[in-house]
All heavy atoms as a GROMACS GRO file, in nm:
protein
  386
    1MET      N    1  -1.012  -2.308  -1.048
    1MET     CA    2  -0.925  -2.215  -0.967
    1MET      C    3  -0.922  -2.081  -1.032
    1MET      O    4  -0.918  -2.072  -1.158
    1MET     CB    5  -0.790  -2.279  -0.954
    1MET     CG    6  -0.796  -2.398  -0.842
    1MET     SD    7  -0.617  -2.456  -0.802
    1MET     CE    8  -0.598  -2.579  -0.943
    2ASP      N    9  -0.906  -1.978  -0.951
    2ASP     CA   10  -0.905  -1.839  -1.001
    2ASP      C   11  -0.753  -1.815  -1.061
    2ASP      O   12  -0.665  -1.869  -1.006
    2ASP     CB   13  -0.924  -1.744  -0.877
    2ASP     CG   14  -1.063  -1.759  -0.827
    2ASP    OD1   15  -1.159  -1.772  -0.923
    2ASP    OD2   16  -1.089  -1.756  -0.704
    3LYS      N   17  -0.757  -1.724  -1.151
    3LYS     CA   18  -0.638  -1.680  -1.220
    3LYS      C   19  -0.605  -1.545  -1.154
    3LYS      O   20  -0.699  -1.477  -1.111
    3LYS     CB   21  -0.664  -1.675  -1.368
    3LYS     CG   22  -0.666  -1.801  -1.432
    3LYS     CD   23  -0.682  -1.781  -1.591
    3LYS     CE   24  -0.709  -1.915  -1.652
    3LYS     NZ   25  -0.719  -1.908  -1.799
    4TYR      N   26  -0.491  -1.500  -1.148
    4TYR     CA   27  -0.441  -1.370  -1.113
    4TYR      C   28  -0.358  -1.298  -1.208
    4TYR      O   29  -0.276  -1.368  -1.270
    4TYR     CB   30  -0.365  -1.393  -0.966
    4TYR     CG   31  -0.465  -1.430  -0.853
    4TYR    CD1   32  -0.499  -1.562  -0.843
    4TYR    CD2   33  -0.514  -1.337  -0.757
    4TYR    CE1   34  -0.594  -1.598  -0.740
    4TYR    CE2   35  -0.588  -1.374  -0.663
    4TYR     CZ   36  -0.625  -1.506  -0.663
    4TYR     OH   37  -0.723  -1.536  -0.558
    5ILE      N   38  -0.370  -1.176  -1.210
    5ILE     CA   39  -0.292  -1.098  -1.314
    5ILE      C   40  -0.209  -0.990  -1.249
    5ILE      O   41  -0.246  -0.928  -1.156
    5ILE     CB   42  -0.392  -1.040  -1.415
    5ILE    CG1   43  -0.308  -0.993  -1.540
    5ILE    CG2   44  -0.471  -0.930  -1.363
    5ILE    CD1   45  -0.387  -0.978  -1.659
    6CYS      N   46  -0.089  -0.970  -1.303
    6CYS     CA   47   0.012  -0.879  -1.259
    6CYS      C   48  -0.022  -0.753  -1.336
    6CYS      O   49  -0.062  -0.757  -1.452
    6CYS     CB   50   0.144  -0.928  -1.285
    6CYS     SG   51   0.281  -0.823  -1.231
    7PRO      N   52   0.021  -0.630  -1.273
    7PRO     CA   53   0.010  -0.505  -1.358
    7PRO      C   54   0.095  -0.510  -1.498
    7PRO      O   55   0.049  -0.440  -1.589
    7PRO     CB   56   0.083  -0.399  -1.270
    7PRO     CG   57   0.056  -0.448  -1.132
    7PRO     CD   58   0.073  -0.613  -1.146
    8CYS      N   59   0.191  -0.595  -1.512
    8CYS     CA   60   0.260  -0.605  -1.634
    8CYS      C   61   0.185  -0.697  -1.736
    8CYS      O   62   0.234  -0.713  -1.849
    8CYS     CB   63   0.398  -0.652  -1.611
    8CYS     SG   64   0.413  -0.829  -1.592
    9ALA      N   65   0.069  -0.752  -1.707
    9ALA     CA   66  -0.022  -0.838  -1.775
    9ALA      C   67   0.028  -0.982  -1.774
    9ALA      O   68  -0.041  -1.069  -1.839
    9ALA     CB   69  -0.030  -0.791  -1.925
   10TYR      N   70   0.120  -1.020  -1.692
   10TYR     CA   71   0.147  -1.168  -1.676
   10TYR      C   72   0.032  -1.225  -1.592
   10TYR      O   73  -0.009  -1.160  -1.502
   10TYR     CB   74   0.272  -1.193  -1.597
   10TYR     CG   75   0.291  -1.335  -1.561
   10TYR    CD1   76   0.347  -1.425  -1.646
   10TYR    CD2   77   0.256  -1.367  -1.430
   10TYR    CE1   78   0.361  -1.559  -1.599
   10TYR    CE2   79   0.278  -1.506  -1.386
   10TYR     CZ   80   0.333  -1.585  -1.468
   10TYR     OH   81   0.348  -1.722  -1.440
   11GLU      N   82  -0.028  -1.339  -1.648
   11GLU     CA   83  -0.120  -1.400  -1.576
   11GLU      C   84  -0.086  -1.530  -1.512
   11GLU      O   85  -0.029  -1.626  -1.575
   11GLU     CB   86  -0.236  -1.423  -1.671
   11GLU     CG   87  -0.371  -1.473  -1.608
   11GLU     CD   88  -0.481  -1.493  -1.709
   11GLU    OE1   89  -0.489  -1.591  -1.782
   11GLU    OE2   90  -0.567  -1.400  -1.725
   12TYR      N   91  -0.108  -1.537  -1.392
   12TYR     CA   92  -0.076  -1.672  -1.314
   12TYR      C   93  -0.211  -1.756  -1.322
   12TYR      O   94  -0.309  -1.711  -1.281
   12TYR     CB   95  -0.052  -1.653  -1.159
   12TYR     CG   96  -0.025  -1.775  -1.093
   12TYR    CD1   97   0.096  -1.859  -1.112
   12TYR    CD2   98  -0.123  -1.843  -1.017
   12TYR    CE1   99   0.117  -1.972  -1.053
   12TYR    CE2  100  -0.104  -1.955  -0.968
   12TYR     CZ  101   0.017  -2.029  -0.975
   12TYR     OH  102   0.031  -2.154  -0.924
   13ASP      N  103  -0.184  -1.878  -1.388
   13ASP     CA  104  -0.289  -1.978  -1.401
   13ASP      C  105  -0.252  -2.099  -1.326
   13ASP      O  106  -0.150  -2.157  -1.350
   13ASP     CB  107  -0.295  -2.012  -1.556
   13ASP     CG  108  -0.414  -2.116  -1.569
   13ASP    OD1  109  -0.462  -2.171  -1.490
   13ASP    OD2  110  -0.445  -2.135  -1.690
   14PRO      N  111  -0.326  -2.123  -1.208
   14PRO     CA  112  -0.294  -2.238  -1.122
   14PRO      C  113  -0.281  -2.366  -1.206
   14PRO      O  114  -0.200  -2.463  -1.164
   14PRO     CB  115  -0.407  -2.252  -1.029
   14PRO     CG  116  -0.466  -2.107  -1.033
   14PRO     CD  117  -0.455  -2.052  -1.163
   15ALA      N  118  -0.359  -2.395  -1.310
   15ALA     CA  119  -0.356  -2.514  -1.396
   15ALA      C  120  -0.199  -2.525  -1.452
   15ALA      O  121  -0.165  -2.645  -1.477
   15ALA     CB  122  -0.452  -2.507  -1.503
   16VAL      N  123  -0.139  -2.415  -1.479
   16VAL     CA  124   0.000  -2.413  -1.538
   16VAL      C  125   0.097  -2.398  -1.437
   16VAL      O  126   0.194  -2.469  -1.455
   16VAL     CB  127  -0.006  -2.296  -1.648
   16VAL    CG1  128   0.141  -2.292  -1.711
   16VAL    CG2  129  -0.101  -2.327  -1.761
   17GLY      N  130   0.080  -2.316  -1.338
   17GLY     CA  131   0.172  -2.288  -1.239
   17GLY      C  132   0.289  -2.202  -1.294
   17GLY      O  133   0.264  -2.141  -1.392
   18ASP      N  134   0.408  -2.210  -1.235
   18ASP     CA  135   0.532  -2.148  -1.290
   18ASP      C  136   0.646  -2.234  -1.256
   18ASP      O  137   0.721  -2.211  -1.174
   18ASP     CB  138   0.544  -2.015  -1.217
   18ASP     CG  139   0.670  -1.937  -1.270
   18ASP    OD1  140   0.705  -1.968  -1.374
   18ASP    OD2  141   0.712  -1.838  -1.193
   19PRO      N  142   0.650  -2.349  -1.333
   19PRO     CA  143   0.743  -2.454  -1.306
   19PRO      C  144   0.895  -2.416  -1.311
   19PRO      O  145   0.975  -2.464  -1.246
   19PRO     CB  146   0.709  -2.568  -1.407
   19PRO     CG  147   0.609  -2.511  -1.502
   19PRO     CD  148   0.555  -2.392  -1.430
   20ASP      N  149   0.916  -2.311  -1.400
   20ASP     CA  150   1.053  -2.258  -1.428
   20ASP      C  151   1.096  -2.199  -1.299
   20ASP      O  152   1.218  -2.175  -1.277
   20ASP     CB  153   1.062  -2.164  -1.549
   20ASP     CG  154   1.044  -2.241  -1.670
   20ASP    OD1  155   1.055  -2.367  -1.679
   20ASP    OD2  156   1.013  -2.167  -1.772
   21ASN      N  157   1.003  -2.153  -1.212
   21ASN     CA  158   1.041  -2.092  -1.084
   21ASN      C  159   0.999  -2.164  -0.970
   21ASN      O  160   0.963  -2.100  -0.855
   21ASN     CB  161   0.985  -1.940  -1.086
   21ASN     CG  162   1.052  -1.855  -1.203
   21ASN    OD1  163   1.171  -1.829  -1.177
   21ASN    ND2  164   0.999  -1.843  -1.316
   22GLY      N  165   0.990  -2.291  -0.973
   22GLY     CA  166   0.951  -2.377  -0.859
   22GLY      C  167   0.800  -2.382  -0.808
   22GLY      O  168   0.782  -2.425  -0.702
   23VAL      N  169   0.711  -2.339  -0.896
   23VAL     CA  170   0.578  -2.357  -0.864
   23VAL      C  171   0.508  -2.462  -0.958
   23VAL      O  172   0.481  -2.420  -1.070
   23VAL     CB  173   0.501  -2.216  -0.872
   23VAL    CG1  174   0.352  -2.236  -0.825
   23VAL    CG2  175   0.568  -2.108  -0.791
   24PRO      N  176   0.494  -2.586  -0.919
   24PRO     CA  177   0.426  -2.690  -1.023
   24PRO      C  178   0.296  -2.655  -1.053
   24PRO      O  179   0.220  -2.594  -0.982
   24PRO     CB  180   0.441  -2.810  -0.941
   24PRO     CG  181   0.476  -2.779  -0.794
   24PRO     CD  182   0.521  -2.632  -0.789
   25ALA      N  183   0.263  -2.711  -1.164
   25ALA     CA  184   0.119  -2.699  -1.219
   25ALA      C  185   0.029  -2.742  -1.121
   25ALA      O  186   0.054  -2.849  -1.045
   25ALA     CB  187   0.106  -2.772  -1.349
   26GLY      N  188  -0.083  -2.700  -1.100
   26GLY     CA  189  -0.184  -2.731  -1.018
   26GLY      C  190  -0.173  -2.669  -0.875
   26GLY      O  191  -0.247  -2.694  -0.778
   27THR      N  192  -0.084  -2.566  -0.865
   27THR     CA  193  -0.067  -2.489  -0.738
   27THR      C  194  -0.163  -2.383  -0.729
   27THR      O  195  -0.165  -2.285  -0.810
   27THR     CB  196   0.074  -2.442  -0.723
   27THR    OG1  197   0.168  -2.558  -0.738
   27THR    CG2  198   0.100  -2.372  -0.601
   28ALA      N  199  -0.248  -2.391  -0.633
   28ALA     CA  200  -0.350  -2.289  -0.602
   28ALA      C  201  -0.274  -2.144  -0.563
   28ALA      O  202  -0.158  -2.163  -0.499
   28ALA     CB  203  -0.454  -2.313  -0.494
   29TRP      N  204  -0.336  -2.039  -0.607
   29TRP     CA  205  -0.268  -1.921  -0.555
   29TRP      C  206  -0.222  -1.901  -0.418
   29TRP      O  207  -0.125  -1.857  -0.381
   29TRP     CB  208  -0.352  -1.792  -0.602
   29TRP     CG  209  -0.304  -1.656  -0.565
   29TRP    CD1  210  -0.354  -1.559  -0.482
   29TRP    CD2  211  -0.194  -1.594  -0.641
   29TRP    NE1  212  -0.270  -1.449  -0.482
   29TRP    CE2  213  -0.183  -1.461  -0.585
   29TRP    CE3  214  -0.114  -1.635  -0.738
   29TRP    CZ2  215  -0.077  -1.381  -0.635
   29TRP    CZ3  216  -0.018  -1.545  -0.791
   29TRP    CH2  217   0.005  -1.422  -0.724
   30GLU      N  218  -0.319  -1.949  -0.326
   30GLU     CA  219  -0.292  -1.939  -0.183
   30GLU      C  220  -0.171  -2.033  -0.147
   30GLU      O  221  -0.100  -1.993  -0.034
   30GLU     CB  222  -0.414  -1.992  -0.111
   30GLU     CG  223  -0.543  -1.917  -0.128
   30GLU     CD  224  -0.613  -1.926  -0.266
   30GLU    OE1  225  -0.596  -2.040  -0.334
   30GLU    OE2  226  -0.674  -1.836  -0.303
   31ASP      N  227  -0.133  -2.118  -0.223
   31ASP     CA  228  -0.022  -2.216  -0.202
   31ASP      C  229   0.116  -2.165  -0.261
   31ASP      O  230   0.216  -2.229  -0.241
   31ASP     CB  231  -0.059  -2.352  -0.241
   31ASP     CG  232  -0.178  -2.411  -0.159
   31ASP    OD1  233  -0.193  -2.367  -0.041
   31ASP    OD2  234  -0.246  -2.496  -0.214
   32VAL      N  235   0.102  -2.056  -0.347
   32VAL     CA  236   0.229  -2.017  -0.405
   32VAL      C  237   0.299  -1.938  -0.302
   32VAL      O  238   0.247  -1.874  -0.215
   32VAL     CB  239   0.191  -1.904  -0.511
   32VAL    CG1  240   0.318  -1.839  -0.573
   32VAL    CG2  241   0.111  -1.973  -0.636
   33PRO      N  242   0.434  -1.977  -0.287
   33PRO     CA  243   0.515  -1.913  -0.173
   33PRO      C  244   0.510  -1.759  -0.173
   33PRO      O  245   0.506  -1.699  -0.278
   33PRO     CB  246   0.653  -1.952  -0.209
   33PRO     CG  247   0.640  -2.072  -0.300
   33PRO     CD  248   0.511  -2.054  -0.372
   34GLU      N  249   0.514  -1.702  -0.054
   34GLU     CA  250   0.492  -1.557  -0.039
   34GLU      C  251   0.618  -1.480  -0.111
   34GLU      O  252   0.606  -1.373  -0.134
   34GLU     CB  253   0.492  -1.519   0.111
   34GLU     CG  254   0.350  -1.565   0.165
   34GLU     CD  255   0.227  -1.497   0.092
   34GLU    OE1  256   0.231  -1.381   0.066
   34GLU    OE2  257   0.126  -1.573   0.077
   35ASP      N  258   0.720  -1.550  -0.114
   35ASP     CA  259   0.849  -1.478  -0.177
   35ASP      C  260   0.852  -1.500  -0.315
   35ASP      O  261   0.947  -1.460  -0.381
   35ASP     CB  262   0.985  -1.532  -0.106
   35ASP     CG  263   0.995  -1.682  -0.108
   35ASP    OD1  264   0.914  -1.749  -0.169
   35ASP    OD2  265   1.113  -1.724  -0.076
   36TRP      N  266   0.758  -1.571  -0.381
   36TRP     CA  267   0.756  -1.582  -0.536
   36TRP      C  268   0.733  -1.441  -0.586
   36TRP      O  269   0.663  -1.357  -0.520
   36TRP     CB  270   0.637  -1.683  -0.569
   36TRP     CG  271   0.626  -1.691  -0.722
   36TRP    CD1  272   0.688  -1.783  -0.793
   36TRP    CD2  273   0.535  -1.626  -0.793
   36TRP    NE1  274   0.642  -1.771  -0.920
   36TRP    CE2  275   0.549  -1.684  -0.934
   36TRP    CE3  276   0.431  -1.524  -0.768
   36TRP    CZ2  277   0.477  -1.636  -1.032
   36TRP    CZ3  278   0.364  -1.482  -0.880
   36TRP    CH2  279   0.378  -1.536  -1.008
   37VAL      N  280   0.794  -1.424  -0.701
   37VAL     CA  281   0.772  -1.301  -0.767
   37VAL      C  282   0.738  -1.318  -0.919
   37VAL      O  283   0.753  -1.428  -0.979
   37VAL     CB  284   0.892  -1.210  -0.758
   37VAL    CG1  285   0.922  -1.156  -0.624
   37VAL    CG2  286   1.022  -1.268  -0.833
   38CYS      N  287   0.670  -1.225  -0.981
   38CYS     CA  288   0.640  -1.232  -1.113
   38CYS      C  289   0.760  -1.259  -1.201
   38CYS      O  290   0.859  -1.200  -1.203
   38CYS     CB  291   0.566  -1.093  -1.175
   38CYS     SG  292   0.534  -1.105  -1.350
   39PRO      N  293   0.754  -1.375  -1.283
   39PRO     CA  294   0.861  -1.403  -1.374
   39PRO      C  295   0.886  -1.305  -1.481
   39PRO      O  296   1.000  -1.313  -1.538
   39PRO     CB  297   0.826  -1.540  -1.429
   39PRO     CG  298   0.669  -1.548  -1.417
   39PRO     CD  299   0.639  -1.464  -1.302
   40VAL      N  300   0.802  -1.215  -1.512
   40VAL     CA  301   0.825  -1.113  -1.616
   40VAL      C  302   0.889  -0.988  -1.572
   40VAL      O  303   0.986  -0.949  -1.602
   40VAL     CB  304   0.694  -1.090  -1.700
   40VAL    CG1  305   0.708  -0.971  -1.780
   40VAL    CG2  306   0.645  -1.211  -1.757
   41CYS      N  307   0.823  -0.928  -1.460
   41CYS     CA  308   0.866  -0.798  -1.408
   41CYS      C  309   0.923  -0.790  -1.261
   41CYS      O  310   0.980  -0.702  -1.215
   41CYS     CB  311   0.752  -0.702  -1.411
   41CYS     SG  312   0.621  -0.737  -1.295
   42GLY      N  313   0.903  -0.911  -1.188
   42GLY     CA  314   0.967  -0.921  -1.069
   42GLY      C  315   0.878  -0.865  -0.937
   42GLY      O  316   0.927  -0.869  -0.829
   43LEU      N  317   0.754  -0.825  -0.965
   43LEU     CA  318   0.672  -0.779  -0.865
   43LEU      C  319   0.626  -0.895  -0.779
   43LEU      O  320   0.617  -1.005  -0.824
   43LEU     CB  321   0.546  -0.703  -0.918
   43LEU     CG  322   0.570  -0.565  -0.976
   43LEU    CD1  323   0.439  -0.509  -1.031
   43LEU    CD2  324   0.622  -0.473  -0.873
   44GLY      N  325   0.603  -0.862  -0.645
   44GLY     CA  326   0.554  -0.968  -0.556
   44GLY      C  327   0.402  -1.001  -0.570
   44GLY      O  328   0.332  -0.934  -0.651
   45LYS      N  329   0.366  -1.103  -0.495
   45LYS     CA  330   0.226  -1.144  -0.502
   45LYS      C  331   0.129  -1.040  -0.476
   45LYS      O  332   0.013  -1.042  -0.523
   45LYS     CB  333   0.200  -1.276  -0.405
   45LYS     CG  334   0.253  -1.394  -0.453
   45LYS     CD  335   0.239  -1.509  -0.343
   45LYS     CE  336   0.088  -1.548  -0.334
   45LYS     NZ  337   0.050  -1.664  -0.249
   46ASP      N  338   0.158  -0.952  -0.376
   46ASP     CA  339   0.070  -0.836  -0.353
   46ASP      C  340   0.032  -0.740  -0.452
   46ASP      O  341  -0.072  -0.672  -0.443
   46ASP     CB  342   0.122  -0.766  -0.216
   46ASP     CG  343   0.262  -0.696  -0.246
   46ASP    OD1  344   0.330  -0.733  -0.347
   46ASP    OD2  345   0.308  -0.611  -0.184
   47ALA      N  346   0.112  -0.741  -0.572
   47ALA     CA  347   0.065  -0.656  -0.667
   47ALA      C  348  -0.029  -0.738  -0.768
   47ALA      O  349  -0.082  -0.654  -0.856
   47ALA     CB  350   0.200  -0.639  -0.767
   48PHE      N  351  -0.053  -0.864  -0.763
   48PHE     CA  352  -0.146  -0.931  -0.848
   48PHE      C  353  -0.300  -0.904  -0.805
   48PHE      O  354  -0.329  -0.877  -0.682
   48PHE     CB  355  -0.116  -1.065  -0.840
   48PHE     CG  356   0.002  -1.123  -0.913
   48PHE    CD1  357   0.129  -1.077  -0.883
   48PHE    CD2  358  -0.014  -1.194  -1.038
   48PHE    CE1  359   0.234  -1.132  -0.961
   48PHE    CE2  360   0.108  -1.246  -1.114
   48PHE     CZ  361   0.221  -1.198  -1.068
   49GLU      N  362  -0.382  -0.909  -0.898
   49GLU     CA  363  -0.522  -0.895  -0.877
   49GLU      C  364  -0.606  -1.009  -0.933
   49GLU      O  365  -0.558  -1.066  -1.031
   49GLU     CB  366  -0.591  -0.760  -0.937
   49GLU     CG  367  -0.530  -0.641  -0.860
   49GLU     CD  368  -0.609  -0.526  -0.924
   49GLU    OE1  369  -0.712  -0.531  -0.975
   49GLU    OE2  370  -0.544  -0.413  -0.902
   50LYS      N  371  -0.706  -1.051  -0.868
   50LYS     CA  372  -0.778  -1.169  -0.912
   50LYS      C  373  -0.844  -1.140  -1.042
   50LYS      O  374  -0.897  -1.023  -1.054
   50LYS     CB  375  -0.886  -1.208  -0.805
   50LYS     CG  376  -0.959  -1.331  -0.826
   50LYS     CD  377  -1.058  -1.349  -0.699
   50LYS     CE  378  -1.119  -1.479  -0.692
   50LYS     NZ  379  -1.201  -1.491  -0.565
   51VAL      N  380  -0.851  -1.231  -1.145
   51VAL     CA  381  -0.906  -1.207  -1.272
   51VAL      C  382  -1.060  -1.234  -1.261
   51VAL      O  383  -1.095  -1.346  -1.214
   51VAL     CB  384  -0.840  -1.291  -1.380
   51VAL    CG1  385  -0.912  -1.274  -1.516
   51VAL    CG2  386  -0.696  -1.260  -1.387
   0.00000   0.00000   0.00000
């Protein structure tokens, strides 16, 4: 699965997810909720780029 990176350098890794913010490990980027935001800087999914 592809990883995605935020301009602040936070990297979303589907294998890890973001369990502290309701995204379990194994969640593909396409399945991350649209209202999810970067846990570091608060930017939305649209700010992320595929690594």
